[in-house]
N, C-alpha and C positions, 0 to 999 in steps of 0.2 A: 583483560581483552575478552572479546566475545568468543564464546565457545560454540562451535557448530552443534546443532542437535544431532544426536547419534542416529545413524541411518539404520541401526539394528533395532530401534525401538519399534513397538508394534503400533500401527495406525489403522483405524477403521474409518472408511470413507463411503458415504452413500452418493449415488449418482442418479439423478432423475432423468429418464430417457426423454429425448427431445420429441420423439414420435413413437409412442407405445405400439401403434399399429404396425410398425415395421420391426418389432422386436425379433421375429423370427428370421428376418434378413440379417439383423445386427448379430444375433447369437449364432447363426449358422445352422445347417442341418444337424439335428440331434445335439445342438449346442457346441458344435466343433470349435467355432471361433473362441467361445469362452473357455473351452478345455485348452486350447492353444495358449491363450493368455496365462491361464493358471499354471501350466506346465513350464512355460518359458520363463515366467517372472516370479515363480514361487509364491503366489498369493492365493488366498481363498476368494472364490467368487460365488456370490449368492444372488439369485434372480427372483423377484417377486412383483408381480403386476408391473408397474412402471418404474420400479426401483432396482438398482443394481448396487449391491454392497461388496466392497473390496476390503480385505483384511490381510495384514502381513506386515513385513518390515517397511518402514516409512518410504524409503527410496523406492522399493518395488511396487508399492501401492501408488506412488506418484507416477511411476512409468506406466502402470496398468491404466490408470485414469487417463493419461495422455493417449494411450492406444485406443481406448473407448471413445475419446473426444474426436479423434482423427477419423475413426470409422463412422461416427455419426455425421461428421462433416461430409464424408464421401457419399453416404446415403442421401444427405440433402441435396448434393450436387448431381445426384443420378448415377453415381458410379456403382456398377454391380460388385457386391462383395464376394470374395472368394479367399481361399487360404493364403494365396500370394499376397493379397492386400493385407491381411492380418500380419503376415510375416514381415512385410515391409514396414508396417506401422510399429511393430515391436522393435525392429532394428533401428528405426528412427528414433524411438523413445530413448535409446541409449545415448544419443547425442545431446540430449537435454543436460544443461549444466556445464557443457564445455565452453569456456570463455572465448570470446573473439580475440585470437591472438594478435590480429592486426591492429586492434584498438582495445586496450585493457580496460578503458573507461566505459566500454559499451556493456549495456545490461539487457539480457534477454528477459522477456516477460511471458505471460501465458498465451498471448496472441500469436499464433504461428508465424514465424518469420520476422517478427518485429523486434528491432533492437532500439533501445533508448540511449542516447549519447549526450553528454554536456556539449553545448554549442559555443560557449565562451570560456576564456581562462579562468573567469571567476566562478563559473559553474563547475569547471573541472576541479578547481581547489576544494569546492564544496563537496563533490562526490568523494574525492580522495580523503577528506576529513571524516566523512561518515564511515567509510570503510575502515579507517585506522583509528577511530576513537568510539568509546561506548556511549558518549553523550556529546551532542553537537548543537550549538545554537546558531541559527542562521537568520540574519536580518537583511532586508533590502526591500526596494519599492515593488509595487504590483508589476507582474509580468516578467520577473526574473527567474521563475521556475523553482522557487523555494519549496512549494508544496509538491508540485509535479515530480520533481527529481527525488524528493524524500519517498514519496509513494512508490516510484519506480525502484528504488533501492530495497525498499521492504518487500515488494512483490518479487523481485529477483531472489532476495534471500529465502522468502517463503518457498519459491519453487525449487530451490536447491537444498531444502532441508537444513539451511543455516539458521532457521527460526521456525518455531512451531506455530506461532500465531502472529497476526498483524492487528494492532489496535490503532485506530485513527480517532483523534480526539479533537474537539473544538469547544471553546467557551461559547455559551449562548448568551451573548451580550447584546442588549437592545440598542439599536441605533436609531432612536426616534420613536419606537414602538415598544409598548410593555408586553411581555409574553403573556401576562394574565388576560390581556384584552384581545389577543389574537384568537381567531376561531379554532375549534377542534380540541382533541385531547392532547396530552403532553407530547406524544409521539408526533402529532401533527404540528405542534408549535415549534419543536426543535428541528425537524426535518429540513426546513429551508437553510438552517445554519450549518447542516452537515452536507448539503448538496455539492459544494465544491469538492469535497472528498470523494463522493460517489462519482463525479465527473472524471477525476483523475483515474479512479479504479476502471471505469468503463473504457478507457483508452487501452488498458492493459490486460483485461480479462473480459471473456464473454458474459453476458448478463446471467445465463443460467449457472455458470461456474461461480460468479460472485454470490448468487443466491445459495448455492449449495455450500460454499465455504462458510457463509453466515450461519446457515442452519446448523453446520457442524462445528460451529464455534471456532473456526480457523481465522475468521475476519470479524472484528467488531468495528462499528462506526458509532461513536457515542458522545454525548455532551460531557464536558469536563466534570460537572458535578457528579456523574455516576462513577468517577474513578475512586471516590473516597473509600478508605478501608481495604483496598486491594493490594496485593503484591503480585507482580507479573513476571514470571521467570520465562527464559527462552523465547522472548518475544521482540518484535520491533514495534516501538510505540512512538507515535508521531502526535505532537501537539501543534496544531495549526492556529494561526491568528493569536499567537501567545501574547501579543502586546495588549490584548484585552483581558488578560488575567490580572488579578491583585497579587501582591507579594505572598499573602497566605495561600492562595490558590496554586501559585507556582511551586511553593514548598511542598504542598500536598502532592502535586503532580510528580515532582522530581523524586519523591520519597516512595513512589509506587514501583520504583525500578527493582527488579529481582535479579537472581543469578543468571547469567548468560543472555541478558537483554541488552538492547541498544535503544537509546532515545534520540529522537530528533525534534528540536524545538524551532519552529519557524514563526516569523512575524515581521510586520512593517512598522517601525517605530514612528513613523510619520502619520499613522492612521489609528490612533488610539481613541476608542469609543467610551472609555470609562468616564465616570462623573468627575467633574472638576475637583481637584484636590486629592484624587486617588491615585497613587503611584502605580504605574504599570509593573506587573511582575516580571516582564521581559527585561525592562530598563533596570529594575532592581537586581535581577539575576546577572546582568552584564557588569554591574559594579561590584557585586559580592564575590562571584565565583571565578573571576580572572586568576589564572595561575595554578589552578587545581589540576594535578596530573590526571591524564585520561579523558580530558575535557577539551573541546575546541569551540572557538567563536569564529564564524565566517560572515563577512560583510559583502553582500552583493551590491553593485552599483547600477546606476542608469544604463551604462554600456553593457550590462548583463541582460537587459530586457529582450525578450525573444518573441514577444506578441506582435501584433500588427505594428508596422513602422510608426504609426501615429501615436502609439502608447508612449513611447520614449519622449516624444515631443510634448505630450500632454503632461506626463510627470515632471518634466523639466520646467514647463511653464508654471505649474502649480508650485513647485519648490521655489522658483524665483519670486513669485507673488507673496509666499509666506515669508521669505527672507526680507522682502521689501517692507512688509507690514511690520515685522519685528524690529526693523531698523528705525522705522517712524516712531514706534513707541518708546 
C-alpha cells in the first residue's frame, strides 16, 4: 500500500515574488511578517531580491508557502497587510488537508476554495480505486475525466504530503505528422503532446505555483521516452494516452515504479494511433495483468462523459458507425 511521505522530512522550497516592488509590504516593517511565519510554523525563511526560500519540515514548509501565497493574493486585491492578516493566514493554513467530511470523494487542490468531485458513479469507482490501489488502469471514451481526475488525485496527494513528486507522462505518437518534420527543437516538438496535462494542472494550481514546482522538481511533465532508466519513489506517476504505447514501452513505464509510489494509467482503447499491426501496450496490459493483487482496472462508459452534452452524442454516433462498418466486413 502507499506510504505517506513523512512530514518530519526536510523540504526546501523557493518562491518567486509576484511583485518584487511590494516586498516591503509583504515582509512587513523590519520583516515582522516573515518573523511571525518563522516563529509560528518553525521554518527558516530567507529573502533575497525577488526570491523567498523556505526550509524546514515538509508540512510546515507547505503551510508557510500557503501563507505567503495568501498574503500575495491579498496584496494583488489591494488589501493592506498587517499582523492580523498574517495571523489569519497562518491559522487558515492549518485547515489545509482536512477532508470534506460531507463528501469523502471530494479532493481539495491548490486553488483556494476549489474542491474536485467525481460527477458520475463510474468516476466515483475510479477515484476509490486510485486511493485504494498502488496501480490503476482506467479506460474510457473522450470526456469521461480519466486524465483530469487522475491529476486531481495527484495534486491532492502532493498538497497533503502523501507524495513528494508528481510525474505526468505522455507518449509522443504522431497522428499523421512526423515529429522530425515539425518545426523547433525537441522541446517544441513534444510540447503539443503534453499540453492536455498542463491544461488539467492549470485548473488546480496557479501558473506561478506550477512554474515554481517544476523548477524545484516537484512536478515533471515529460514524454514517455524520457522515463527510461529511472526509478521513482514516493511519487504519483500518471501515464496518459496509454493506448498509444507499445507493449515494450508499457513494460518500461510500469517498471519505473519505486517504493511508496502510485501509478495511474489512462487511455481510450478506441483511439489507437499506432501503426497497423502494432499491439497497444494498454490492451496488452489489460490481458496480461488481470488478477494481480494491488492492481485495479476501471472501465468508464459513455454515461460517464461530463463534457459538453454534444460530446456524448458524438462519441455514440462514431461508435455506432464503427460497429456498422465492422459488421459489413
